[in-house]
matplotlib code that plots the C-alpha trace (Angstrom):
import matplotlib.pyplot as plt

x = [32.2, 29.1, 26.8, 27.9, 25.8, 25.8, 24.3, 22.1, 20.9, 17.1, 15.7, 12.0, 10.4, 6.6, 4.4, 2.9, 3.6, 5.8, 4.5, 2.9, 6.5, 7.8, 6.4, 6.4, 10.6, 11.2, 8.7, 10.4, 13.8, 13.4, 12.7, 16.5, 18.3, 21.7, 21.3, 20.6, 18.4, 20.3, 17.1, 16.6, 12.9, 11.7, 8.3, 5.9, 7.9, 5.4, 7.6, 10.5, 12.6, 12.0, 12.5, 15.7, 17.5, 16.1, 17.6, 21.4, 21.0, 20.4, 23.4, 25.4, 24.5, 23.4, 20.8, 16.7, 14.0, 10.9, 8.5, 4.8, 4.1, 1.0, 2.0, 2.9, 5.2, 7.6, 7.5, 8.5, 11.4, 12.4, 12.5, 14.2, 17.4, 17.3, 17.7, 20.7, 22.6, 21.5, 19.6, 16.2, 13.4, 9.4, 6.9, 5.1, 1.0, 1.5, 0.3, -2.0, -4.1, -3.4, -5.6, -8.2, -8.8, -9.2, -12.1, -13.9, -13.6, -12.6, -9.8, -8.3, -7.8, -4.9, -4.4, -1.5, -2.1, -5.8, -5.5, -4.6, -8.4, -10.0, -12.6, -15.2, -12.9, -9.7, -11.4, -12.4, -8.6, -7.7, -11.1, -9.4, -6.5, -7.3, -8.9, -6.3, -3.7, -6.8, -7.2, -3.6, -2.0, -6.0, -6.5, -10.1, -11.4, -15.2, -16.0, -13.9, -17.6, -17.3, -13.9, -14.4, -11.5, -9.4, -6.5, -5.0, -2.0, 1.3, 4.2, 5.9, 3.4, 3.0, 0.2, 0.9, 2.1, -0.4, -3.1, -1.4, -1.4, -5.3, -6.1, -4.0, -6.9, -9.2, -10.0, -10.8, -8.3, -7.7, -5.1, -5.0, -2.4, -3.0, -1.3, -1.9, -3.5, -4.7, -8.3, -9.2, -11.3, -15.1, -15.5, -14.1, -15.6, -19.2, -18.5, -20.4, -19.3, -15.2, -14.0, -11.2, -8.3, -5.7, -1.8, 0.5, 4.3, 6.6, 7.9, 11.8, 10.8, 8.9, 12.4, 14.5, 12.4, 11.6, 15.5, 16.2, 14.2, 15.6, 18.3, 17.5, 15.9, 17.1, 19.6, 17.0, 15.0, 15.1, 14.1, 15.0, 11.5, 10.2, 12.3, 12.4, 11.3, 9.7, 7.4, 7.0, 5.1, 3.2, 2.3, 1.0, -0.9, -3.0, -3.4, -4.2, -6.7, -8.4, -9.0, -10.3, -12.5, -14.1, -13.2, -11.5, -8.8, -5.3, -2.8, 0.7, 2.6, 6.2, 7.6, 5.1, 5.7, 3.1, 1.3, 1.2, -0.4, -2.8, -4.1, -4.9, -6.8, -9.0, -9.6, -11.6, -13.9, -15.9, -16.4, -16.6, -19.5]
y = [13.8, 11.6, 13.9, 17.0, 18.9, 20.7, 23.9, 25.4, 29.0, 28.8, 31.8, 32.7, 35.6, 36.6, 39.3, 38.9, 37.9, 35.1, 32.9, 29.8, 29.9, 29.8, 26.9, 25.1, 25.5, 24.2, 21.5, 20.2, 20.8, 19.2, 15.6, 16.5, 15.5, 15.9, 19.4, 22.7, 26.0, 29.3, 31.2, 33.9, 35.9, 38.4, 39.6, 41.9, 41.9, 43.8, 45.7, 45.3, 47.1, 45.8, 42.2, 43.2, 43.9, 40.0, 38.7, 40.5, 39.0, 35.6, 35.5, 36.4, 33.1, 31.0, 28.2, 27.3, 29.9, 29.4, 32.1, 32.9, 36.0, 36.4, 38.7, 36.9, 39.9, 39.2, 35.6, 35.1, 37.8, 34.9, 32.4, 33.9, 34.6, 32.0, 30.1, 32.1, 32.3, 28.3, 28.1, 26.2, 28.0, 26.8, 29.2, 26.9, 28.0, 28.0, 23.5, 23.7, 26.6, 25.4, 22.3, 24.7, 26.3, 23.1, 21.3, 24.6, 25.2, 29.2, 31.2, 32.3, 36.6, 36.4, 38.8, 38.9, 38.4, 36.8, 34.9, 38.3, 40.0, 41.4, 39.3, 37.9, 34.8, 37.3, 39.0, 35.6, 35.3, 38.4, 38.3, 34.1, 35.3, 38.3, 36.0, 33.6, 36.2, 37.0, 33.0, 32.2, 30.4, 30.2, 34.0, 35.2, 31.8, 33.1, 33.0, 29.7, 28.9, 31.1, 28.8, 27.1, 24.8, 24.6, 23.3, 21.3, 19.8, 20.4, 22.9, 22.6, 20.7, 23.8, 24.2, 28.3, 27.3, 25.2, 27.9, 30.5, 28.2, 26.9, 31.0, 31.5, 29.4, 31.1, 28.5, 30.6, 28.9, 29.1, 27.2, 26.0, 24.6, 21.5, 21.6, 18.8, 20.4, 23.2, 22.9, 23.6, 26.7, 26.4, 29.0, 25.3, 22.8, 24.4, 25.2, 23.1, 25.1, 24.2, 20.9, 20.1, 18.5, 17.3, 17.3, 15.1, 14.2, 11.3, 12.3, 12.7, 15.1, 17.3, 17.2, 18.2, 21.3, 22.1, 21.9, 24.5, 26.8, 26.8, 28.4, 31.5, 31.8, 33.9, 31.9, 31.8, 29.8, 25.8, 24.0, 20.9, 19.4, 20.9, 18.8, 15.7, 12.9, 11.0, 14.2, 14.9, 11.5, 12.2, 15.4, 13.6, 10.5, 13.2, 14.9, 11.6, 11.1, 13.6, 14.4, 9.8, 12.0, 14.1, 12.5, 14.6, 13.4, 13.1, 13.9, 12.8, 16.0, 13.9, 13.5, 15.8, 19.1, 22.3, 21.7, 18.4, 18.4, 21.1, 18.8, 16.5, 18.6, 19.6, 15.9, 15.8, 18.8, 17.5, 14.2, 15.1, 18.3]
z = [-25.1, -26.1, -24.3, -26.4, -27.7, -31.1, -30.8, -34.5, -34.8, -35.4, -37.1, -36.8, -38.7, -38.2, -38.6, -35.6, -32.2, -32.5, -30.4, -33.0, -34.5, -31.1, -29.9, -33.3, -33.6, -29.9, -30.7, -33.4, -31.8, -28.8, -30.6, -31.8, -28.3, -29.5, -30.7, -29.1, -31.3, -30.9, -30.8, -33.5, -33.1, -35.1, -34.0, -36.1, -39.6, -42.1, -44.2, -46.8, -44.9, -41.3, -43.6, -45.0, -41.5, -40.7, -44.3, -42.9, -39.8, -40.9, -43.6, -41.0, -39.1, -41.2, -40.0, -40.0, -40.9, -40.4, -40.4, -40.4, -43.0, -44.3, -47.4, -50.3, -51.5, -48.1, -48.4, -51.6, -50.5, -47.7, -49.7, -52.8, -50.4, -48.6, -51.4, -52.7, -48.8, -49.0, -45.7, -45.3, -44.4, -43.8, -44.0, -41.3, -41.6, -45.4, -45.4, -42.9, -44.4, -47.7, -45.6, -44.6, -47.9, -49.5, -47.0, -46.4, -50.1, -49.2, -49.6, -46.3, -45.2, -44.8, -41.3, -39.8, -35.6, -36.8, -33.5, -31.4, -32.0, -28.9, -29.2, -26.8, -26.0, -25.5, -23.0, -21.4, -20.7, -19.7, -16.8, -16.3, -15.9, -13.3, -11.1, -11.1, -9.4, -7.0, -5.6, -6.2, -2.8, -1.2, -0.8, -1.4, -0.7, -0.2, -3.6, -4.5, -6.3, -9.4, -10.5, -13.3, -11.5, -8.3, -7.5, -4.1, -3.3, -0.4, -1.4, -4.1, -7.3, -9.6, -8.9, -9.6, -13.2, -14.1, -12.6, -14.9, -17.9, -18.0, -17.3, -20.6, -22.1, -20.1, -17.5, -14.0, -11.8, -8.1, -5.8, -2.4, -0.5, 1.5, 4.7, 7.7, 10.4, 8.5, 8.0, 3.7, 3.7, 4.1, 0.6, -1.1, 0.7, 0.0, -3.9, -6.4, -9.7, -9.8, -10.9, -7.9, -8.6, -6.1, -7.5, -5.9, -7.2, -5.1, -1.7, -3.9, -6.5, -3.6, -1.5, -4.4, -6.1, -1.8, -1.3, -4.7, -2.5, 0.0, -1.3, -1.9, 1.8, 4.8, 7.6, 10.1, 8.1, 9.3, 7.0, 8.0, 7.9, 5.2, 2.8, 5.3, 2.3, 5.9, 6.7, 3.2, 2.8, 5.6, 3.8, 0.5, 2.3, 4.2, 0.6, -0.8, 2.0, 1.3, -1.8, -1.9, 0.5, -1.4, -4.3, -5.7, -9.4, -8.2, -11.1, -10.1, -11.5, -10.7, -14.8, -16.5, -18.0, -16.7, -20.7, -19.6, -16.0, -17.6, -20.8, -18.3, -16.3, -19.3, -20.3, -16.7, -17.4, -20.0, -18.3, -15.1, -15.9]

ax = plt.figure().add_subplot(projection="3d")
ax.plot(x, y, z, "-o")
ax.set_aspect("equal")
plt.show()
């Protein structure tokens, strides 16, 4: 009974996509391991009619309310109605905006979805994502020199999801599997622009992830070597020697989330350039 989790409703009300709220809500909820949030996300709430439907839903399932609504009148309605219902609510961005205004000495423009403007940075992210998808799992090696980052590693070291996460930050990322006996493409070895990073993990962790993957394969697939810890240890030994030989930094992803791995890679870039 000690591990039993309590559940609570978490209402996320946004006049934009809700991404900021989801990230903030999950970051806060993660600090309370004995409780689990039941998320209710309400994006693109920009008029009173839409908001009243949301407030009815909150009334039917009371819980914590987080919102990012730049329209002052709508924000006041949320605050008032939450007081009447008896549920806590907070504007996630208001304290930050107030801090910026105080420091910068000018008021904010208070635009809904201002972070999603289709400017040069937006199109750079799209370009990076397209590049990353085209260069997944060793594809199109001839133009690896156009990449910002190239990830190398044995199977199941989270190369693809990490690449996609970096691409969403505007970083063109390619990834290549390291397989003993299979040479790396010449396009990588001759590339001078990208930061090449090796991703590694413990043999136990990789074996565990690979075993889960095998559950969805056909019966004709023989995965003994694929999940054998001794074989995996040899793969990792080869990968480490390859990275050491080429002076490529390595990151152990055993206990890292995709976000933490990506942050470590981003931190490496300025130091190595």
